N, C-alpha and C positions, 0 to 999 in steps of 0.2 A: 606190539601193540599199542602200550601205555603211552609212546613215543609217538606213534600216528594218532591217538586218541587227544596228546597234548596240543601236537601241531594242530587238531581240526578245531580243537575247542579256540586256540591262540585266532585261528582264522576267522570264526564266529564273531569275537570278540573286536578285532579288527574291524568286520564289518560292521558292527554295531556301532563302535565309534567311527566310523567312517560314515556311515549314515545319519547317527545322531548330529556329530559333527557340520554336515551340508544341510541339515535342513534349521540347526542354528546360524548357520551362514546366510541362508535365503531369509530366515527370519528377518535377520537384522540388516539385510539390505533394504529388504520390505520399510522396515520402522525408520531407518535413517539416511531414506532418501534425501535429497535437497529440495529445496523449494522452489517451487514454480512458478512463472509471471505470466500468465494469458492474455494479460490485457495492458499492462504499466509494465513492459518489460525491465525497464534497469531499475525499478525501486517495487516495494511492496509485496515481496516476495511472501508464499503461501506452503504448507503443507497439502497436498492432496490429501482428500477425504472419500475415497470411491465407496467407502460404509457407509457414511454420513446418510441417515434415512429422511433429515429435515434438509431441504433444501429449497432454493430459490427458484420460484416459477421464471421459468424462460417466456413465458408469455403475458407477464406481470409487467406494468410498466413502472419503472422505479423511479419515482420525485422526491429525490431527499435534497436537501439545503443545511446544509454544516456550517457550523459555527467553530472558523477557525482561531484560537487567539493563543495559543501558548507558542514559545519558540524559546524550547527548553532545550535547543541541542548546543554544541560545541558550533561556535561561526564554522567551521570547515564542515560539517553534518547537516545533514537533513534532521528538522522537528520532526519530533514524534506526531504530531499533529498532522503535517503535509504528507509525511510518508505512512500515517494510516487510512488518508485517501484515496492512497493508490492499493492499498492492501484492498479496500473496500470493493475498487472496481474489480481485481485480480479476484476477487470472490466470488463475485456474481458471474463473470465471466467461467471460474469454474463450474458454477454451477447452471450454466448452458444459456445463461442471459445472455442474448444479443448488444452488441453494441446499441444499436438503434431504440434499446428501452432503458437504455440508462440515463435519466437528466438527473445531473447532480450540478449544484452550484454551490460555489463557497462562498461566504461572505468573511475576508481577510482582515484581521482588526488587532488591534492591542499589540502584543511585542511580534506578536506572528508577520506585522506587516513589514518589517526590516526584511523580510524573504522575497517581498516581491520588485527589490531594487536591484535596476540592473547592476550586469558585471562590475563594472568602472564605479557605482556609487557602494555596491556592497563591498570592494576592494580598499576604496578610501576609509570606508568606517574599520573594518575587520581585518584588514591586512592578507587576507585570502580571495579565492575567487570566489564566489557564489556557487553552493552546491545545487542549488533550487534550477539554476536553469535549464538543463536535459526533463527534469521533471515535472515544469510548468510544461514545455513543450510537450511531452509524452500526455501529460492531464487533458491538457487541450484538444488535439489529437483525436483522443478519446473520448472529446465528444464533453468534458468538464466545461462551465461557466463559471469562472474565476472573477471575484470582484474584491477592490480593496475600497477600504472601509477612508472614508475623504476625511474625517474627524481624525482618526489615527494616525493617517498621513501627515496630518497638518499641525498633531501635538508630539508626533518625531520630528518634525521638520524634513521630513521625506519629501521630497520635490515628485510629483505626480510625470512630472515629463519624462525622469528619469528613471520609469519604472519597466521591467521586462514586456514585452509586447505583449505578453499571452493574456496579462490582467488588465482588467479594465477599473476604472474607478466610482465606486457607488457613493450615493450620500451619505450613507452609514450601512454600517454591520446592521444596525437593529430597522432602519426601513429594507435593507435585503431580505433579512430572517421575517417581519413582519408580511410583506410582499409576496414572499413565498410559502409560506405557512398558509395565507389565506387561502392560495394557488392549491392550496391541498398537499403540500409538500411535505415531508416527515422531516424533521428536526434532528439531525445531531449535533453533540459539541464534541471536536476533539481540542 
């Protein structure tokens, strides 16, 4: 009887261990899931947040103008300022906001202006292919309007005829920001 009781106790301990291990494994999977990209597939991965209580309004028209000035990345990596635009698009998409309700305008200037060079010019300057080419294509496909400041282009010796086709030239970052803010766009700075 003592031997059977010992086996029974060990079986219960084994069951408890297996149950605990299984629950911990499932919990770990739910917290360690990879990032998702619901709008901009190649950039700006985010974590799903099904437990969020404050979410974007899918019926809201999101009018946003973003001051993009920094180019803090290595030449072979996308700068965080532009990567964060992809995150913004992905976060709103995850929140249920349809593409047609996202009206995002970028005012690219300062050191970030180097990102708008076409691949040949970028490679001449940095000796690597531009990491921005696909990002600009995806942002444009998502409806993002992108403008480079003519003042920054001239000041940095960037030829406006040798830019990526997805980005247009604006009189300046200042005029893009003031024009869109006066149209009611929320202003962000990355």
